[in-house]
N, C-alpha and C positions, 0 to 999 in steps of 0.2 A: 468369487465370482465378477467384482468390480474389476479385479486385475485383468482378468481375460477378458471382459469386454474393452477396456482400455487399451489393452495390447491389441486389439482387434480395431484401432482407430475410432472408438467412439469419442465424441465430444464429450464437454462438459455438460452442456445442455442434456445431452442423451442420457449421459448417467444420471443426472439429477431428475430427470423424468422416469428414468428406469426403476430406480431406488427410492423415489419420492422423498429425495433429499431437498429441504429447503435453504441449506447455507452452501453456497458455491465453494467454500473451504473444502469440503469433503472429497469433491469431486475432483478439485485440482491435485490432490496427492496423488490421486490414482492416475490422472492425464500426465502428469508432470514426470512421475516416474516411467510411464509408458513411453513419452517422449525422449526422454534420456537414453533409455534403451535402444530405441528406433535409431536415434543419431549415432548412437556407439556401434550399432551394427553396419549402418551407412558409412560410416567412417573407416572402419576395420576392411570393408569391402572396397574401399579406395586406395589402400596401402598396397605399394608392389611390395610383396615379401621376398623378392629374390636375394639371395644373400643375407637376410635379416639374421637369420640364424647364426651363420659363423661370424657376423660381427657382435652378435650377443655373446658367444661363446668366449671370443677373444677378449673381450671386455672382463667378462667373468674370470678369465685366466690370469689377469695382469696381476702382478703381484701387488699387496698392500704397501702403501708408503709407511716407514716407520717413523715415529718421533725421535728427533735429537740424535 
């Protein structure tokens, strides 16, 4: 439940009050993970994906370098 609440933008103080946590360390685990997930979604939304698939495919198809 704490994960869901944190992903809905609850603050550390809100989580601590809701779950009666006395130590801020516990709430920070949930809010930190939620913040990282939110930032990742925002970053992906800003990427211009036009042509990325063909670029990735061409890199994957390059022959591997041989040693010696």
